[in-house]
C-alpha positions in Angstrom: 57.6 103.7 -77.2 59.1 102.9 -80.5 58.2 104.1 -84.1 56.7 101.5 -86.3 59.7 101.9 -88.6 61.8 100.6 -85.8 59.4 97.6 -85.7 59.4 96.9 -89.5 62.9 96.6 -90.7 64.4 95.4 -94.1 66.7 92.6 -93.5 68.1 89.3 -94.7 67.0 85.8 -93.7 66.6 83.4 -92.3 66.0 85.1 -88.7 65.7 88.5 -87.3 66.8 87.3 -83.8 69.5 85.0 -85.0 70.8 86.7 -88.3 69.6 90.4 -88.3 70.3 91.0 -84.6 73.8 89.4 -84.5 74.9 91.2 -87.7 73.7 94.6 -86.1 75.5 93.8 -82.9 78.7 92.7 -84.7 78.7 95.9 -86.8 78.0 98.0 -83.8 81.1 96.3 -82.0 83.2 96.9 -84.8 82.2 100.5 -85.2 82.8 101.2 -81.4 86.4 99.4 -81.6 87.4 101.5 -84.7 86.2 104.7 -82.9 89.3 104.5 -80.7 92.3 104.1 -83.1 94.7 103.2 -80.3 92.7 100.1 -79.3 91.8 99.3 -82.9 95.5 99.3 -83.8 96.3 97.1 -80.8 93.7 94.5 -81.8 95.4 91.2 -83.0 92.1 89.0 -83.1 88.4 89.1 -82.2 86.8 86.2 -80.2 82.9 85.8 -80.4 81.2 83.9 -77.8 77.5 82.8 -78.6 75.3 81.9 -75.8 71.9 80.1 -75.2 69.5 80.0 -78.2 72.2 81.7 -80.4 74.5 78.9 -79.6 72.1 76.1 -79.9 70.5 77.0 -83.3 73.0 79.5 -84.5 74.5 77.4 -87.3 71.0 76.5 -88.8 70.0 80.3 -88.5 73.4 81.6 -90.2 74.4 83.3 -86.9 77.9 82.5 -87.8 77.9 84.1 -91.2 75.9 87.1 -89.8 78.6 87.9 -87.2 81.3 87.7 -89.8 79.4 90.0 -92.2 78.7 92.6 -89.4 82.4 92.6 -88.3 83.1 93.6 -91.9 80.9 96.4 -91.7 77.8 95.2 -93.5 74.3 96.0 -92.2 71.1 93.9 -92.9 69.0 96.7 -94.1 71.4 97.6 -96.9 73.4 94.5 -97.8 72.8 92.6 -100.9 72.5 88.8 -99.9 74.9 88.1 -102.8 77.5 90.4 -101.4 77.0 89.0 -97.9 77.7 85.5 -99.1 80.7 86.6 -101.0 82.1 88.4 -98.1 81.6 85.5 -95.6 83.1 83.1 -98.3 86.2 85.4 -98.7 86.9 85.6 -94.9 86.6 82.0 -94.5 89.1 81.3 -97.5 91.6 83.9 -96.4 91.1 83.7 -92.6 91.4 87.4 -92.7 88.9 89.9 -91.2 88.8 93.4 -92.8 87.4 95.7 -90.1 88.4 98.7 -92.1 91.1 99.3 -95.0 93.7 100.0 -92.2 92.7 97.3 -89.7 92.9 93.7 -91.1 93.2 90.8 -88.6 93.5 87.1 -88.4 90.3 85.3 -88.0 90.4 81.5 -87.2 86.7 80.6 -87.1 86.8 77.3 -85.2 88.8 79.1 -82.4 87.4 82.7 -82.7 83.7 81.9 -83.1 82.5 79.9 -80.2 79.1 78.2 -79.7 78.6 77.9 -75.9 75.6 75.7 -76.1 75.5 74.8 -72.3 75.5 78.5 -71.2 73.1 81.4 -71.2 73.6 85.0 -70.2 71.2 86.3 -67.6 69.5 89.2 -69.3 68.2 87.3 -72.5 68.6 83.8 -74.1 70.1 85.4 -77.2 73.4 86.6 -76.0 76.7 87.3 -77.7 80.0 88.7 -76.3 82.8 90.2 -78.5 86.2 90.4 -77.2 89.1 92.4 -79.0 92.3 90.8 -77.9 95.9 92.0 -78.2 98.8 89.6 -79.6 99.4 88.4 -76.1 95.6 87.4 -75.8 94.8 90.4 -73.5 91.5 92.0 -73.8 91.5 95.3 -75.4 87.8 96.0 -75.7 85.0 93.8 -74.6 81.3 94.3 -75.0 78.1 92.2 -74.7 74.9 92.3 -76.8 71.4 90.8 -76.6 69.2 90.0 -79.6 65.9 90.5 -78.1 63.6 89.7 -81.1 62.5 91.3 -84.2 66.1 92.6 -85.0 66.1 94.7 -81.9 69.5 94.7 -80.2 70.4 95.7 -76.7 73.8 96.2 -75.5 75.1 95.2 -72.0 75.1 98.8 -70.9 71.5 99.5 -72.2 70.2 96.2 -70.4 71.6 97.4 -67.2 69.9 100.8 -67.7 66.7 99.1 -68.7 66.5 97.2 -65.5 66.6 100.3 -63.3 65.0 103.0 -65.5 61.3 103.6 -65.5 61.4 104.3 -69.2 63.5 101.9 -71.4 66.5 103.7 -72.7 66.4 102.1 -76.1 62.9 103.4 -76.5 61.8 107.0 -77.3 60.2 108.8 -74.3 56.5 109.2 -74.3 56.8 113.0 -74.4 58.2 112.7 -78.0 54.7 111.7 -79.3 51.3 113.5 -79.1 49.6 110.2 -78.6 51.9 107.9 -76.4 50.1 104.6 -75.7 51.2 101.7 -73.7 48.1 99.5 -73.8 45.2 98.9 -76.2 42.8 100.3 -73.6 45.0 103.6 -73.8 45.0 103.4 -77.6 41.2 102.9 -77.9 40.5 105.8 -75.4 42.8 108.2 -77.3 40.7 107.2 -80.4 37.6 108.0 -78.5 38.7 111.2 -77.2 40.3 112.5 -80.5 38.0 111.0 -83.1 41.1 109.6 -85.0 41.5 106.1 -86.1 44.4 103.9 -85.0 46.3 104.4 -88.2 45.7 108.2 -87.8 47.0 108.0 -84.2 50.1 106.2 -85.5 50.6 108.8 -88.3 50.5 111.7 -85.9 53.1 110.1 -83.8 55.4 109.5 -86.9 54.9 113.0 -88.0 57.2 114.0 -85.1 60.1 112.6 -86.9 59.1 112.6 -90.6 57.1 114.6 -93.0 54.0 113.0 -94.5 55.8 112.4 -97.7 58.5 110.5 -96.0 56.1 108.3 -94.0 54.3 107.4 -97.0 57.6 106.8 -98.9 58.8 104.6 -96.1 55.5 102.6 -96.1 55.7 102.1 -99.8 59.4 100.9 -99.6 58.4 98.4 -97.0 55.6 97.0 -99.1 57.9 97.1 -102.2 60.3 94.8 -100.4 57.4 92.6 -99.3 56.1 92.5 -102.8 59.3 91.6 -104.1 59.9 88.8 -101.8 56.6 87.3 -102.8 57.6 87.7 -106.6 61.0 86.1 -106.1 59.5 83.3 -104.1 57.0 82.4 -106.8 59.6 82.3 -109.5 62.7 80.7 -107.7 62.8 77.0 -107.7 65.2 74.5 -105.9 66.1 73.3 -102.7 66.6 75.3 -99.7 69.9 75.4 -97.9 70.8 73.2 -95.0 70.7 69.4 -94.2 66.8 69.1 -94.6 66.9 69.4 -98.4 63.4 71.1 -98.3 62.3 71.8 -102.0 60.6 75.2 -102.6 57.0 74.6 -103.3 55.9 78.2 -104.2 56.7 78.1 -107.9 54.8 74.9 -108.6 51.8 76.3 -106.6 51.9 79.5 -108.5 51.9 77.7 -111.8 48.8 75.6 -110.7 47.0 78.7 -109.4 47.8 80.7 -112.6 46.4 77.7 -114.8 43.3 77.7 -112.6 42.4 81.2 -113.9 42.4 80.3 -117.5 39.3 80.6 -119.6 36.7 77.8 -119.0 38.7 76.5 -115.9 36.6 75.5 -113.0 36.4 78.1 -110.3 37.3 76.9 -106.8 35.5 79.1 -104.2 38.6 78.7 -101.7 41.1 79.6 -104.3 41.6 82.9 -102.8 42.9 81.2 -99.5 45.2 79.2 -101.8 46.8 82.4 -103.0 47.2 83.6 -99.4 49.1 80.5 -98.6 51.1 80.9 -101.7 52.1 84.5 -100.8 53.3 83.3 -97.3 55.1 80.3 -98.7 57.0 82.5 -101.1 58.1 85.0 -98.6 59.3 82.4 -96.2 61.0 80.2 -98.6 62.9 83.5 -99.7 63.7 84.0 -96.0 65.0 80.5 -95.4 67.3 80.9 -98.5 68.8 84.1 -96.8 66.9 86.5 -99.2 65.7 90.0 -98.4 62.5 90.3 -96.4 60.8 92.8 -93.9 60.9 91.7 -90.3 57.0 91.7 -89.8 57.7 91.7 -86.8 60.3 89.0 -87.2 61.9 87.0 -90.2 60.5 83.8 -89.0 57.1 85.3 -89.3 57.9 87.5 -92.2 55.2 86.0 -94.6 52.0 86.6 -92.6 51.6 90.4 -93.1 52.7 90.3 -96.8 50.2 87.5 -97.5 47.4 89.4 -96.0 48.5 92.7 -97.6 48.6 91.0 -101.1 45.3 89.4 -100.3 43.7 92.8 -99.6 45.3 94.6 -102.6 44.5 91.7 -105.0 41.0 90.4 -103.9 39.4 93.1 -101.8 36.8 95.3 -103.5 38.1 98.9 -103.7 41.5 98.3 -102.2 44.0 101.2 -102.6 47.4 101.8 -101.7 46.3 104.1 -99.2 44.4 101.4 -97.7 47.7 99.3 -97.7 49.4 101.9 -95.7 46.5 102.0 -93.2 47.0 98.2 -92.9 50.8 98.6 -92.1 50.3 101.5 -89.7 47.4 99.7 -87.7 49.5 96.5 -87.7 52.4 98.4 -86.3 50.5 99.8 -83.5 49.5 96.3 -82.4 53.1 95.1 -82.7 54.4 97.9 -80.7 52.1 96.8 -77.8 53.4 93.2 -78.1 57.0 94.5 -78.1 56.3 96.7 -75.0 54.3 94.3 -72.9 55.5 91.0 -73.8 58.3 90.1 -76.4 58.8 89.4 -80.1 61.5 86.9 -79.4 60.7 83.1 -79.9 63.7 82.3 -77.5 61.6 84.0 -74.8 58.0 83.4 -76.0 58.2 80.5 -78.4 56.5 80.8 -81.8 53.4 82.6 -80.4 55.8 85.6 -80.0 56.6 85.6 -83.9 53.7 83.9 -85.9 51.1 84.7 -83.2 52.1 88.3 -83.0 52.2 88.5 -86.9 48.8 86.9 -87.1 47.4 89.5 -84.6 49.0 92.4 -86.3 47.7 91.3 -89.7 44.2 90.8 -88.4 44.1 94.2 -87.0 45.5 95.8 -90.2 43.0 93.9 -92.3 40.2 94.9 -89.9 41.0 98.5 -90.4 40.9 98.2 -94.2 37.5 96.5 -93.8 36.4 99.6 -92.0 36.5 98.3 -88.6 36.2 100.7 -85.6 39.0 100.7 -83.0 37.3 98.3 -80.8 36.7 95.8 -83.6 40.3 96.2 -84.7 41.4 95.3 -81.2 38.9 92.3 -81.2 40.4 91.1 -84.5 44.1 91.4 -83.0 42.8 89.6 -79.9 41.3 86.7 -82.0 44.3 86.4 -83.9 46.5 85.9 -80.9 44.1 83.9 -78.6 44.2 81.0 -81.1 48.0 81.0 -81.3 48.5 80.9 -77.5 51.1 78.2 -76.5 52.6 77.9 -80.0 56.2 76.5 -79.6 59.2 77.2 -81.5 60.9 73.8 -82.3 62.7 74.2 -85.7 63.9 70.9 -87.0 67.6 71.1 -87.6 67.8 74.5 -86.2 66.6 75.7 -89.6 63.8 78.3 -90.2 61.9 75.8 -92.5 60.0 73.1 -90.7 57.4 73.9 -89.5 58.2 77.6 -89.8 57.4 78.0 -93.5 53.9 76.4 -93.4 53.2 78.0 -90.1 53.1 81.5 -91.8 50.3 80.2 -94.1 48.3 79.3 -91.2 48.9 82.6 -89.5 47.8 84.4 -92.6 44.6 82.5 -93.0 43.8 82.9 -89.2 44.4 86.6 -89.6 41.9 86.9 -92.3 39.3 84.8 -90.5 39.8 86.9 -87.4 39.3 90.2 -89.2 36.0 88.9 -90.7 34.6 87.6 -87.3 35.5 90.9 -85.7 34.3 93.3 -88.4 31.6 91.6 -90.4 30.0 89.6 -87.5 31.1 91.5 -84.4 30.4 94.9 -82.9 33.6 95.2 -81.1 32.4 94.0 -77.7 34.4 90.9 -76.5 35.1 89.1 -73.2 38.7 89.0 -73.5 40.5 92.2 -74.1 43.7 92.6 -76.3 45.8 93.5 -73.2 44.6 90.5 -71.4 45.7 88.3 -74.2 49.0 90.0 -74.7 49.6 89.4 -70.8 48.5 85.8 -71.2 51.0 85.2 -74.0 53.7 86.8 -71.9 52.8 84.6 -68.9 52.6 81.4 -71.3 56.1 82.2 -72.7 57.5 82.5 -69.2 56.0 79.2 -68.2 57.0 77.4 -71.3 59.9 74.9 -71.1 63.2 76.3 -72.7 63.4 73.2 -75.0 60.3 74.7 -76.8 61.8 78.2 -77.2 64.1 78.1 -80.2 66.5 75.6 -78.9 65.7 72.8 -81.1 65.8 70.5 -78.0 62.1 69.6 -78.0 59.0 69.1 -80.0 59.3 68.4 -83.8 63.1 69.1 -83.6 63.6 65.7 -81.7 60.7 63.8 -83.1 61.6 64.2 -86.9 64.7 62.5 -88.3 67.2 65.2 -89.7 68.6 63.6 -92.8 
């Protein structure tokens, strides 16, 4: 199983699977190429082939820019979005790719970055192949990667090992952790036997790799990035990049909600929900603009958990930063179950695997902060997903804007409702278990036609005029 800090990543927009993942893959390829001086010196050019969903919606998701940035050694967790844009612009203007100070090659983007829109690789819809070629066009070094959702990347060799191993090679072995869980039933049973809460189980596991101070610091860092994305989104006006010309709405809504809290203003009983929607809009408008966000568990769904977290810290009586850490750890536990037993990739699951999972995670996290017992927390997570089953991914124009940005507001408000139903009006007993709903999501994703899975070949993407 993974650490929650492998699930929650700091990255740049607009997509974890189409931007963050390809950038990581490109950086890994360049690093592996440079590790052998003989083959790196023999490299005259690099050809990049994108397949499946990466090819179909890659331009709208900035996959091309991400690949160029990754080949230049930039990494999504640390790069400044402005530096990324400047680097990509320089490569395009000079047609020169700097792999290292000693290895600079020609890069003709139209010929060297190929969108294979009619082909997919067998392991996963998000496939990319890198080929380092010599001056005669002969391959010097070739590798293949898959961006499997949430910024997770699997190499071709790892994908082959995963297919035959009983325990996936890109995950930590269960023996690494004192409380290894692979299902919600196991997790609840561990809570029952140990007397620990879900967030305490997660904390015990994380202590294998980090001190308590390091765990708290990393959680606080994640929240700080989330909070800053909300604040930037509330202040930054203008039109989002791409052909849809979508205008940012968060600043105007922020101004209206701020004015509503002035003295003698009429109090709207639903204003708290308006704030939740604002927080989610702000984050996802930042994401759509290529800003820095936290994959939670993906970029396309990056606004749900921050919106619920800000709701908790702003409006919930007695809220504390310790409670905020509890929210993230509990949400992380639920996210790990979805990653292991289904997928976080919209190219496999549709948007139920992104906003649906984020809603389920946020509902569980808030339920924990409300004092929910493990079974109530699992019930909140189950409710959060049950009412997102079948949610398609059909981005208009291949951009993470319509319906993606508004969809985060719906995911956040559903999460709050799910937590309240489970904790305030439920005792933890429920007919449908979280494990069953995760398996149902997986089956639904398998059955869903590919045109509804991040290809922009169906749904809103073909029924809304892109102008």
